[in-house]
C-alpha positions in Angstrom: -41.3 6.3 -0.5 -41.7 9.8 0.6 -41.2 8.9 4.2 -38.1 6.9 3.3 -36.6 10.0 1.5 -37.5 12.3 4.1 -36.0 10.3 6.8 -32.8 9.9 4.9 -32.4 13.5 4.2 -32.7 14.1 7.9 -30.0 11.5 8.7 -27.7 12.9 6.0 -28.0 16.5 7.3 -27.4 15.5 10.9 -24.3 13.5 9.9 -22.8 16.2 7.8 -23.6 19.1 10.5 -21.7 16.8 13.0 -18.7 16.3 10.8 -18.6 20.2 10.3 -18.8 20.7 14.1 -15.9 18.1 14.9 -13.6 19.3 12.2 -13.9 23.1 12.2 -10.6 23.4 10.2 -12.3 22.0 7.1 -14.7 24.8 6.0 -16.1 22.6 3.1 -16.4 19.3 5.1 -20.2 19.8 5.7 -21.0 20.8 2.1 -18.7 17.9 0.7 -20.2 15.3 2.8 -23.8 16.4 2.2 -23.6 16.4 -1.6 -21.7 13.0 -1.3 -24.2 11.2 0.7 -27.0 12.7 -1.4 -25.6 11.4 -4.5 -25.2 8.0 -2.9 -28.8 8.0 -2.0 -30.0 9.1 -5.4 -27.7 6.2 -7.0 -29.3 3.8 -4.7 -32.9 4.8 -5.7 -32.1 4.9 -9.5 -31.2 1.2 -9.3 -28.2 -1.0 -9.4 -25.5 -0.7 -12.0 -24.8 -3.2 -14.6 -22.6 -6.1 -14.0 -20.0 -5.1 -16.6 -20.0 -1.3 -15.7 -17.0 -0.4 -13.8 -17.5 1.1 -10.3 -17.6 5.2 -10.4 -14.5 7.1 -9.7 -14.4 8.7 -6.2 -15.4 12.7 -6.3 -14.8 15.7 -4.4 -17.3 18.4 -4.7 -16.1 21.8 -3.9 -18.8 24.4 -3.1 -18.0 28.0 -3.0 -18.7 30.0 0.0 -19.2 33.8 0.2 -16.8 34.2 3.3 -14.1 32.1 4.6 -13.4 30.3 1.3 -9.9 29.1 1.5 -8.5 29.7 -2.0 -5.7 27.5 -1.5 -7.6 24.4 -1.4 -7.7 22.1 -4.4 -10.9 22.5 -6.4 -12.5 24.9 -8.9 -14.9 26.7 -6.4 -17.8 26.5 -8.7 -19.4 23.2 -7.5 -17.9 21.2 -10.5 -17.1 17.5 -9.8 -13.2 16.7 -10.1 -11.6 13.3 -9.9 -9.6 12.7 -6.7 -7.4 10.1 -5.3 -7.1 9.1 -1.6 -4.8 11.9 -0.8 -7.2 14.5 -2.1 -5.0 15.4 -5.0 -6.8 16.1 -8.3 -6.4 13.3 -10.8 -6.6 14.8 -14.1 -6.8 12.7 -17.0 -3.6 12.3 -19.1 -3.9 14.0 -22.4 -2.9 11.3 -24.5 -5.2 8.4 -23.2 -7.7 10.5 -21.2 -7.9 7.8 -18.4 -4.7 7.3 -16.5 -3.5 9.9 -14.1 0.1 10.8 -14.7 2.6 11.1 -12.0 3.9 14.3 -13.5 0.4 15.8 -12.6 0.0 14.2 -9.1 3.4 14.6 -7.5 3.9 18.3 -8.1 0.2 19.1 -7.2 0.1 22.2 -5.0 -2.1 20.3 -2.3 0.3 17.2 -2.4 3.4 19.5 -2.0 1.7 21.2 1.0 0.8 18.0 2.7 4.1 16.5 2.1 6.0 19.3 3.5 3.5 19.4 6.6 4.1 15.8 7.2 7.9 15.9 6.9 8.1 19.1 9.0 6.1 17.3 11.7 8.2 14.1 11.6 11.4 16.1 11.8 10.5 18.4 14.8 12.7 21.1 13.1 15.8 19.1 13.6 18.6 19.2 12.8 18.7 23.0 13.3 20.8 24.9 11.1 23.6 27.2 12.4 26.2 29.6 11.2 29.6 27.7 11.5 31.3 31.1 11.3 29.4 32.6 14.4 31.5 31.7 17.3 29.5 33.4 20.0 26.4 31.3 19.0 28.4 28.1 18.8 30.5 28.5 21.9 27.7 29.3 24.3 24.9 27.1 22.9 23.7 24.3 25.5 20.8 22.7 24.1 22.4 21.1 21.3 25.4 19.8 23.1 23.8 16.6 24.0 24.2 17.3 27.6 21.8 14.5 28.5 24.3 11.9 27.5 26.7 12.6 30.2 24.7 15.0 32.8 24.6 12.1 35.4 28.4 11.3 35.5 29.2 15.0 35.5 26.9 15.7 38.5 28.5 12.9 40.3 32.1 14.3 39.7 31.1 17.6 40.8 29.3 16.5 43.9 32.3 14.2 45.1 34.7 17.2 44.6 32.5 19.7 46.7 32.0 16.9 49.4 35.6 16.3 49.6 36.6 19.9 49.7 34.1 20.6 52.5 35.5 17.5 54.6 39.1 18.6 54.0 38.3 22.3 55.1 36.4 21.2 58.4 38.0 17.8 59.4 41.6 18.7 60.6 42.7 15.4 60.7 42.5 15.0 56.9 44.9 17.9 56.5 47.7 15.7 57.9 50.7 15.3 55.6 50.3 11.6 55.3 46.9 12.0 53.4 48.5 14.5 51.0 48.4 13.0 47.5 49.7 15.9 45.5 52.8 14.0 44.7 50.7 12.1 42.2 50.1 15.2 40.0 52.9 14.1 37.4 51.2 10.7 37.1 47.9 12.4 36.3 49.6 14.3 33.4 50.7 10.9 31.9 47.4 9.4 32.4 45.4 12.3 30.8 47.7 11.8 27.6 46.6 8.1 27.3 43.0 9.1 28.2 43.0 11.8 25.4 44.2 9.3 22.8 41.2 7.0 24.0 38.5 9.6 23.6 39.9 10.8 20.2 39.8 7.3 18.9 36.2 6.9 20.3 35.1 10.1 18.8 36.7 9.4 15.5 35.1 6.2 15.1 31.6 7.7 15.8 32.2 10.5 13.2 33.2 7.9 10.6 29.9 6.1 11.3 28.0 9.3 11.1 29.7 10.3 7.7 29.2 6.7 6.3 25.6 7.1 7.0 25.5 10.5 5.2 27.4 9.1 2.3 24.8 6.2 2.1 22.1 8.8 1.7 23.9 10.7 -0.9 24.3 7.4 -2.9 20.6 6.7 -2.5 19.7 10.2 -4.0 22.5 9.8 -6.7 21.7 6.2 -7.9 18.0 6.9 -7.8 18.1 9.9 -9.9 20.1 7.9 -12.5 17.9 5.2 -12.3 14.8 7.3 -12.8 16.5 9.4 -15.7 17.4 6.2 -17.4 13.9 5.0 -17.4 12.6 8.5 -18.6 15.0 8.7 -21.6 14.7 5.1 -22.9 11.4 4.0 -21.8 9.4 7.0 -21.1 8.0 7.4 -24.5 7.0 3.8 -25.0 6.2 2.7 -21.4 5.1 5.6 -19.4 3.2 3.5 -16.9 6.1 1.4 -16.0 8.3 4.7 -16.0 5.9 6.2 -13.4 5.9 3.1 -11.4 9.7 3.1 -11.1 9.7 7.0 -10.1 6.9 6.7 -7.5 8.3 3.5 -6.0 11.9 5.0 -5.8 10.1 7.9 -3.7 8.7 5.2 -1.5 12.0 3.5 -1.2 13.7 6.7 0.2 10.9 7.3 2.8 10.9 3.5 3.4 14.6 3.6 4.4 13.9 6.5 6.7 11.0 4.8 8.5 12.8 1.5 8.9 15.9 3.2 10.5 13.7 5.0 12.8 11.3 1.9 13.4 8.2 3.8 12.7 5.1 3.2 10.4 5.1 4.5 6.9 3.4 7.7 6.7 0.9 8.3 3.9 1.0 12.0 4.1 4.7 11.9 3.2 3.9 10.2 -0.1 0.7 12.3 -0.9 0.5 12.5 -4.7 2.8 9.5 -5.2 1.1 6.5 -3.7 -2.5 6.2 -2.7 -3.4 5.5 0.9 -4.5 2.0 0.0 -1.0 1.2 -1.3 0.6 2.7 1.8 -1.7 0.7 4.1 -0.9 -2.3 2.1 2.7 -1.9 2.7 2.2 -1.3 6.4 0.2 -4.4 6.6 2.6 -6.6 4.5 5.9 -5.5 5.8 7.0 -5.1 9.4 9.3 -2.2 9.0 11.3 -3.1 5.8 9.5 -1.1 3.5 12.4 -0.2 1.2 12.7 -3.8 0.2 9.0 -3.9 -0.8 9.7 -0.8 -2.9 12.8 -2.0 -4.4 10.8 -5.3 -5.5 8.2 -3.1 -7.0 10.9 -1.2 -9.0 12.5 -4.4 -10.3 9.2 -5.6 -11.4 8.4 -2.3 -13.4 11.6 -2.4 -15.1 11.5 -6.1 -16.0 7.8 -5.5 -17.0 8.8 -2.8 -19.5 11.9 -4.3 -20.9 10.5 -7.8 -21.5 7.4 -6.3 -23.3 9.8 -4.5 -25.5 11.3 -7.5 -26.9 8.5 -9.9 -26.7 7.0 -8.9 -30.1 8.4 -11.0 -32.9 7.4 -8.4 -35.5 9.1 -5.6 -33.5 12.1 -5.5 -35.9 10.4 -6.7 -39.3 9.2 -4.4 -42.0 10.5 -1.2 -43.3 12.5 1.6 -41.5 9.4 3.8 -41.1 7.6 0.9 -39.5 10.3 0.2 -37.0 10.7 3.9 -36.2 7.0 4.3 -35.7 6.9 1.4 -33.2 9.9 2.7 -31.4 10.9 -0.6 -29.9 14.3 -1.0 -28.2 17.0 -3.2 -29.8 17.4 -6.3 -27.7 21.1 -5.2 -27.0 20.0 -2.0 -25.9 17.3 -3.3 -23.8 19.8 -5.9 -22.2 22.2 -3.0 -21.4 19.3 -1.0 -19.8 18.3 -4.0 -17.7 21.9 -4.5 -16.6 22.1 -0.8 -15.6 18.9 -0.7 -13.9 19.7 -3.9 -11.9 23.1 -2.3 -10.8 21.5 1.0 -9.7 18.9 -1.2 -7.7 21.6 -3.4 -6.1 23.4 -0.3 -5.0 20.3 1.1 -3.3 19.6 -2.0 -1.4 23.2 -2.2 -0.5 23.7 1.1 1.1 20.3 0.7 3.0 21.8 -2.5 4.3 25.0 -0.5 5.0 23.0 1.9 7.3 21.2 -1.0 8.9 24.5 -2.6 9.7 25.7 0.6 11.4 22.6 0.8 13.5 22.8 -2.7 14.6 26.6 -2.7 15.4 28.0 -0.6 18.1 31.6 -0.2 19.1 32.7 -3.2 21.1 31.6 -3.0 24.7 35.2 -3.8 26.1 36.4 -0.7 24.6 33.4 1.6 25.9 33.5 0.0 29.3 37.3 0.4 29.8 37.2 4.0 28.5 34.4 5.0 30.8 35.9 3.2 33.8 39.2 5.0 33.5 37.5 8.4 32.6 35.4 8.2 35.9 38.2 7.1 38.0 40.5 9.8 36.6 38.0 12.5 37.2 36.7 11.3 40.6 40.1 11.0 42.1 41.1 14.5 41.0 39.9 16.3 44.1 41.9 14.0 46.4 45.1 14.9 44.4 44.7 18.7 44.0 42.7 19.8 46.9 45.8 20.7 49.0 47.1 22.9 46.0 43.9 24.4 44.8 41.6 24.5 47.8 38.2 25.5 46.9 39.4 26.0 43.3 39.3 22.2 43.0 35.5 22.1 42.7 35.2 24.5 39.5 38.4 23.0 38.1 36.9 19.5 38.3 33.5 20.5 37.0 35.2 22.2 34.0 37.6 19.2 33.3 34.8 16.7 33.8 32.6 18.6 31.3 35.4 18.7 28.8 36.3 15.0 28.9 32.8 13.6 29.5 31.5 15.8 26.6 33.6 14.2 24.2 32.2 10.8 25.3 28.7 12.3 25.0 29.3 13.5 21.4 30.7 10.0 20.5 27.5 8.5 22.0 25.3 11.1 20.1 26.8 10.5 16.6 27.2 6.6 16.8 23.7 6.0 15.5 22.4 9.1 13.9 18.9 8.1 12.9 16.5 9.6 15.6 14.2 12.4 14.7 14.5 13.8 18.3 18.1 14.5 18.3 19.6 17.6 16.8 22.9 16.0 15.8 21.3 13.3 14.0 20.9 13.1 10.2 18.0 15.2 8.7 16.6 12.3 6.9 13.2 14.0 6.3 15.0 16.8 4.4 16.9 14.0 2.4 13.5 12.5 1.4 12.0 16.0 0.4 15.0 16.7 -1.6 14.7 13.4 -3.4 11.0 14.0 -4.3 11.6 17.5 -5.3 14.5 16.3 -7.6 12.4 13.7 -9.2 9.4 16.4 -9.5 11.7 18.5 -11.5 12.7 15.6 -13.7 8.9 14.8 -14.4 8.4 18.4 -15.3 11.2 18.4 -17.8 9.7 15.1 -19.3 6.2 16.6 -19.4 7.3 19.8 -21.2 9.4 17.7 -23.7 6.5 15.1 -24.3 4.1 18.1 -25.0 6.5 19.7 -27.3 7.1 22.6 -25.0 
């Protein structure tokens, strides 16, 4: 037995030291792993638990350090054992029942807030960048945010053709013969430019409408979600706190799920730290291909149904004197039906606006319009040097470059704003910021609820 314990102690020490060496950014990883493994070994030596005994809660042991102790980390710093969820957020017992960790404790926890902020910042890549719309200097001469990549190839093609034709015109005398002079077509070019301008304006306006529809949809998600959660807090919070917490946390998951679905990326557990456990996020990733918001909406419907049906399922709910009915605090069936109808309306709108953004992403402007516009646009710019080289000389090259940049830039802007869901484009929607704002709003609502419940 002594040999067994000595061998196990050596293995635990080596494993914990290797963990600390691989993760130098975690100053307490060595101590935590060592204590956790040692506790498991003692539990194994003490014997098996009774069959009816529930499994022990996971623990995080924080051991204070003389130097280098990170005061910002969760934990008490005195070696005390504190309950912890899969995200590392402390799960303190609720003051009422002493067992269930309430969302108003885990969601606004400092560690959860820090981890969510870091995850959203990493996902957004610092985009979209904020700018001062009153600053003409910065907005006039910026280049990186003009989406030049959308039209760089056709612009270079037009400039090269212009430069080559000017060089040939200057060095080949035969090309300067009057019968090759096309300057008489300059009036026709003015008419073509007018028609081309209308086509470009229509193209850009349609892209701007799609962009604004998506932004409006996100505003509707935030507005309807806040109304739904507020209804649940006011009407069900005192009687059904668990179901109310479920509605709030799954609405947070709904907002993040919409973002991940539109970007075709996996649901990130760090963005829901303090809200969902890692097991719940992994389950969503395993069950749903990408439509995480539908899973979350289903969970919200189930929570509302569970709370309201239990409210009216008791036959004695409205029997007895007024004091007894006031003590039970059951909802009247008519009130319950009205609340169910309101909640269903909010949830239907949430799913509808998510579907509207899916429709915008999947449906582009008809290819016949885009192809016709781009064909005429390139023909107009590419033929410009042949018409104006005899009038402008070498000036036809910079003139073509400027005109091509202006016209092709409008088409590039329309292409940029047509599907504004990427995290790598500065002109796309800042959906990470929208999700952060939604979670922050719900955190404030939970804080009000907590203060009201505690009599503060």
